[in-house]
C-alpha positions as CSV (number, residue, x, y, z in Angstrom):
1,M,-8.4,20.3,-7.3
2,H,-6.3,17.1,-7.3
3,A,-3.5,17.1,-4.7
4,I,-1.2,15.2,-7.1
5,E,-1.4,14.8,-10.9
6,I,1.2,12.7,-12.6
7,H,1.2,12.7,-16.4
8,N,3.2,10.2,-18.5
9,L,6.1,10.3,-16.0
10,T,9.0,8.3,-17.4
11,K,12.5,7.5,-16.3
12,S,15.2,5.5,-18.2
13,Y,18.8,4.9,-17.4
14,P,21.6,4.3,-19.9
15,V,23.1,0.9,-19.6
16,G,25.8,-1.1,-21.3
17,F,29.5,-0.4,-21.8
18,W,28.9,2.5,-24.1
19,K,25.8,3.7,-22.3
20,K,23.9,3.7,-25.6
21,Q,21.0,1.6,-24.5
22,L,18.2,2.8,-22.2
23,R,16.6,0.7,-19.5
24,P,13.2,1.9,-18.4
25,A,12.7,2.2,-14.6
26,L,9.4,3.9,-14.9
27,K,7.1,3.7,-17.9
28,G,4.7,6.5,-18.6
29,L,3.1,6.7,-15.2
30,T,-0.2,8.6,-15.1
31,L,-2.4,8.9,-12.0
32,T,-4.2,11.4,-9.7
33,V,-4.5,11.6,-6.0
34,E,-7.3,13.5,-4.4
35,A,-6.9,16.0,-1.6
36,G,-7.2,14.4,1.9
37,E,-6.8,10.9,0.4
38,T,-4.4,8.2,1.7
39,F,-3.0,6.7,-1.4
40,G,-1.0,3.5,-1.4
41,F,1.6,2.9,-4.1
42,I,2.3,-0.8,-3.9
43,G,4.6,-3.2,-5.7
44,P,7.4,-5.6,-5.2
45,N,11.0,-4.5,-4.6
46,G,12.4,-2.9,-7.7
47,A,9.0,-2.1,-9.2
48,G,9.7,1.7,-9.5
49,K,8.1,3.0,-6.3
50,T,11.2,4.8,-5.0
51,T,12.1,6.1,-8.5
52,T,8.6,7.7,-8.6
53,L,9.0,9.4,-5.3
54,K,12.5,10.6,-6.1
55,L,11.2,12.1,-9.4
56,L,8.3,13.9,-7.5
57,M,10.8,15.3,-5.0
58,G,13.1,16.6,-7.7
59,I,16.0,14.3,-6.5
60,I,16.3,12.9,-10.0
61,F,14.9,14.2,-13.3
62,P,12.4,12.5,-15.6
63,T,13.2,11.3,-19.1
64,A,9.7,12.4,-20.2
65,G,6.4,13.5,-18.6
66,G,5.8,15.6,-15.5
67,A,3.5,16.2,-12.5
68,T,1.8,18.8,-10.5
69,I,1.4,19.0,-6.8
70,L,-1.3,21.2,-5.3
71,G,-1.8,22.7,-8.7
72,K,1.8,23.7,-9.2
73,D,4.6,22.1,-11.3
74,F,6.5,19.6,-9.1
75,R,9.7,21.4,-9.8
76,D,8.5,24.7,-8.4
77,L,10.6,25.6,-5.4
78,E,7.6,27.2,-3.7
79,I,5.7,23.9,-3.5
80,K,8.5,22.4,-1.4
81,R,7.2,24.4,1.6
82,R,3.9,22.7,1.3
83,I,5.0,19.1,1.1
84,G,6.9,16.6,3.5
85,F,9.0,13.6,2.6
86,L,10.3,10.6,4.4
87,P,12.9,8.6,2.3
88,E,13.1,4.8,2.6
89,Q,16.4,4.9,4.4
90,P,16.7,8.3,6.1
91,Y,20.1,9.2,7.5
92,F,20.3,11.8,10.3
93,Y,23.4,13.1,12.0
94,D,23.9,10.7,14.9
95,Y,25.0,13.3,17.5
96,L,22.0,15.6,17.1
97,S,19.1,15.2,19.5
98,A,15.6,14.8,18.2
99,T,14.8,18.4,19.2
100,E,17.9,19.7,17.5
101,L,17.1,17.8,14.3
102,L,13.5,19.0,14.1
103,D,14.6,22.6,14.9
104,Y,17.1,22.4,12.0
105,Y,14.5,21.0,9.5
106,A,11.9,23.5,10.6
107,S,14.3,26.4,10.1
108,L,15.1,25.1,6.6
109,S,11.3,25.1,5.9
110,G,11.0,28.7,7.0
111,V,9.3,28.2,10.4
112,D,10.3,31.1,12.6
113,A,12.0,30.5,16.0
114,A,9.1,31.3,18.2
115,E,6.8,28.9,16.3
116,R,9.5,26.2,16.3
117,K,9.9,26.4,20.1
118,Q,6.2,25.9,20.5
119,R,5.6,23.3,17.8
120,I,8.5,20.9,18.3
121,P,7.6,19.6,21.8
122,H,4.0,19.1,20.7
123,L,5.2,17.2,17.6
124,L,7.5,14.9,19.6
125,E,4.5,14.1,21.8
126,Q,2.4,13.4,18.7
127,V,4.9,10.8,17.4
128,G,5.5,9.2,20.8
129,L,8.9,10.7,21.5
130,G,7.9,13.2,24.2
131,D,10.4,11.9,26.7
132,A,13.2,11.4,24.1
133,G,13.6,15.0,22.8
134,N,17.0,15.5,24.3
135,K,18.4,12.0,23.5
136,Q,21.0,11.7,20.7
137,L,19.7,9.9,17.6
138,R,22.5,7.4,17.8
139,K,20.7,5.9,20.8
140,F,17.4,5.6,19.0
141,S,15.9,2.3,17.8
142,K,14.8,1.7,14.2
143,G,11.2,2.4,15.2
144,M,12.2,5.6,17.0
145,L,14.2,6.8,14.0
146,Q,11.2,6.2,11.7
147,R,9.1,8.2,14.1
148,V,11.5,11.1,14.1
149,G,11.8,10.8,10.3
150,I,8.0,11.2,10.0
151,A,8.2,14.1,12.5
152,Q,10.8,15.9,10.3
153,A,8.5,15.3,7.3
154,I,5.6,17.1,9.0
155,V,7.4,19.7,11.2
156,H,6.4,22.5,8.9
157,D,2.7,21.4,8.8
158,P,2.7,20.3,5.1
159,E,-0.5,19.7,3.1
160,V,0.9,16.6,1.3
161,V,3.1,14.0,2.9
162,F,5.2,11.5,0.9
163,L,6.4,8.4,2.7
164,D,8.7,5.8,1.1
165,E,8.3,2.4,2.7
166,P,7.6,3.9,6.2
167,M,7.2,0.5,7.8
168,S,10.3,-1.1,6.2
169,G,12.5,-3.1,8.7
170,L,10.2,-2.5,11.7
171,D,9.0,-5.2,14.1
172,P,5.2,-5.8,14.5
173,I,5.0,-3.3,17.4
174,G,6.9,-0.6,15.4
175,R,4.7,-1.2,12.4
176,H,1.6,-0.8,14.5
177,E,2.9,2.5,16.0
178,I,3.7,3.9,12.6
179,R,0.3,2.9,11.2
180,E,-1.3,4.7,14.1
181,L,0.7,7.8,13.4
182,I,-0.2,7.8,9.7
183,Q,-3.8,7.4,10.6
184,S,-3.6,10.4,12.8
185,L,-2.2,12.4,9.9
186,K,-5.1,11.2,7.8
187,D,-7.6,12.3,10.5
188,A,-5.9,15.7,10.4
189,G,-6.8,16.0,6.8
190,K,-3.4,15.5,5.2
191,T,-3.0,14.0,1.8
192,I,-0.7,11.0,2.2
193,F,1.1,9.2,-0.6
194,F,3.1,6.3,0.6
195,S,4.8,3.4,-1.1
196,T,5.0,-0.1,0.4
197,H,5.3,-3.8,-0.4
198,I,3.6,-4.8,2.8
199,L,0.0,-5.3,1.7
200,S,-1.5,-5.4,5.2
201,D,-0.3,-1.9,5.9
202,A,-1.9,-0.6,2.7
203,E,-5.1,-2.5,3.3
204,A,-5.4,-1.0,6.8
205,L,-4.7,2.6,5.9
206,C,-5.5,3.4,2.2
207,D,-8.5,4.8,0.5
208,R,-7.1,3.8,-2.9
209,V,-4.1,1.8,-4.0
210,A,-2.1,1.7,-7.2
211,V,-0.2,-1.4,-8.2
212,I,3.1,-0.9,-10.0
213,H,5.2,-3.7,-11.4
214,K,8.4,-3.6,-13.5
215,G,8.0,0.2,-13.8
216,E,4.5,0.0,-15.2
217,L,1.2,0.9,-13.6
218,R,-1.0,-2.2,-13.5
219,G,-4.1,-1.0,-11.9
220,I,-5.8,1.3,-9.4
221,G,-8.4,0.1,-6.9
222,V,-10.7,1.6,-4.3
223,M,-10.1,-0.3,-1.0
224,N,-13.8,-0.3,0.0
225,E,-14.7,-1.9,-3.4
226,L,-12.0,-4.5,-3.1
227,R,-13.2,-5.5,0.4
228,S,-16.9,-5.6,-0.6
229,S,-16.4,-7.5,-3.9
230,A,-17.7,-11.1,-3.7
231,T,-15.4,-13.9,-4.7
232,G,-18.1,-16.5,-5.3
233,N,-16.9,-18.6,-2.4
234,V,-18.1,-19.2,1.1
235,E,-16.2,-20.2,4.3
236,V,-18.0,-22.8,6.4
237,I,-16.9,-23.8,9.9
238,W,-18.3,-26.8,11.7
239,E,-17.5,-29.2,14.5
240,G,-17.1,-32.8,13.6
241,A,-14.0,-33.7,11.7
242,G,-15.4,-37.1,10.8
243,A,-17.9,-35.4,8.4
244,L,-15.1,-34.0,6.2
245,E,-14.5,-37.3,4.5
246,R,-18.1,-37.5,3.4
247,V,-18.3,-33.9,2.1
248,G,-14.8,-33.7,0.6
249,T,-16.0,-33.3,-3.0
250,L,-18.1,-30.2,-2.0
251,V,-15.1,-28.2,-0.6
252,T,-12.1,-26.7,-2.3
253,E,-9.9,-26.1,0.8
254,S,-10.1,-27.3,4.3
255,H,-8.2,-27.0,7.6
256,V,-8.8,-29.2,10.6
257,T,-7.9,-28.2,14.2
258,G,-9.0,-30.8,16.6
259,A,-12.7,-31.3,16.0
260,L,-13.1,-27.9,14.3
261,V,-13.1,-27.8,10.4
262,R,-12.7,-24.6,8.4
263,A,-13.6,-25.2,4.7
264,K,-14.2,-23.2,1.5
265,T,-16.9,-24.0,-0.9
266,A,-18.4,-22.4,-4.0
267,N,-21.8,-20.6,-3.7
268,D,-23.5,-23.1,-5.9
269,K,-22.4,-26.0,-3.7
270,L,-23.3,-24.4,-0.3
271,D,-26.8,-25.9,0.0
272,R,-25.6,-29.4,-0.7
273,L,-22.7,-29.0,1.8
274,L,-25.1,-27.8,4.5
275,E,-27.5,-30.7,3.9
276,A,-24.6,-33.2,4.0
277,L,-23.3,-31.7,7.2
278,R,-26.9,-32.0,8.7
279,Q,-27.0,-35.6,7.7
280,Q,-23.7,-36.2,9.4
281,R,-24.9,-34.5,12.5
282,A,-22.0,-32.0,12.4
283,R,-22.6,-28.8,14.4
284,L,-22.5,-25.8,12.2
285,V,-20.5,-22.8,13.7
286,S,-20.6,-20.2,10.9
287,V,-21.2,-19.5,7.2
288,T,-19.3,-16.5,5.9
289,P,-19.3,-15.1,2.3
290,L,-15.7,-14.5,1.3
291,Q,-14.8,-11.0,0.2
292,G,-12.0,-9.8,-2.1
293,T,-8.6,-8.9,-0.6
294,L,-5.8,-6.6,-1.6
295,E,-3.5,-9.6,-1.9
296,E,-5.8,-11.2,-4.6
297,Y,-6.0,-7.9,-6.5
298,F,-2.2,-7.4,-6.2
299,L,-1.4,-10.9,-7.4
300,A,-3.8,-10.6,-10.3
301,K,-2.3,-7.3,-11.5
302,T,1.3,-8.4,-11.1
303,S,0.7,-11.6,-13.1
304,E,-0.6,-9.7,-16.1
305,P,1.8,-9.7,-19.1
306,E,4.1,-6.8,-19.4
307,T,3.1,-4.2,-22.0
308,A,5.4,-4.2,-25.0
309,T,7.7,-1.3,-25.4
310,V,9.2,0.1,-28.6
């Protein structure tokens, strides 16, 4: 059974003075997410990522199409007990402590008092807030608020977790901490659907990614396949900057740091480059076939022409 199935999900908003024209924010989105998968929903700002999550959460309503989560219609109230959600910019009442906030959300999700008392301290430890449970949220940093936001999303032990831009606005340390936390949820067998425009986060965490641009699904890729795909280029590193002038026609890119040269060449030019470097008595450091990256996949998909709409 798929954890999430989305079928032709569409959302349009009326625009203009008389509100007679419709502007599409999401165009016929269809995709599936497997149980236990970490699925990245990537795209630039305004691509339709948050619209999709709001539709799945029932915060807004679709113009057309639908979805199922864990085999049930996404509008079924019973399914809400089995999913967790972190919005892009969560707002929590400032004068509550982290413990009080989690107790409140757990009670809303039907967790009984005895279980809440046992689960919340453990959850605070899990998200790295074990010593901040009694501190008011107004004293929390952005990273700490993101942590407590993820904690509220999983306080009722959901099977599927939706995260909207979970690393947005965080410094490098905060992003690393949130990545570690998402990885721990993945290791626990949760299905994770998260949106982001930070490609390095998706590359580090995801099993598959979907690219959305201008409300339209542009492609879905398996991360392992993207990483293993050859680009037809090789990176060659050598010592001896003087040799670069003699081999310049054999390389497409080069960067010099002191005596060290890092250059890119095509596979069919590699033998000639290595022979030329040998003749110049340059010391070879490494030869590395270049693999595909998520950035290349993303740029290729977002540069494709927009599908015409009627």
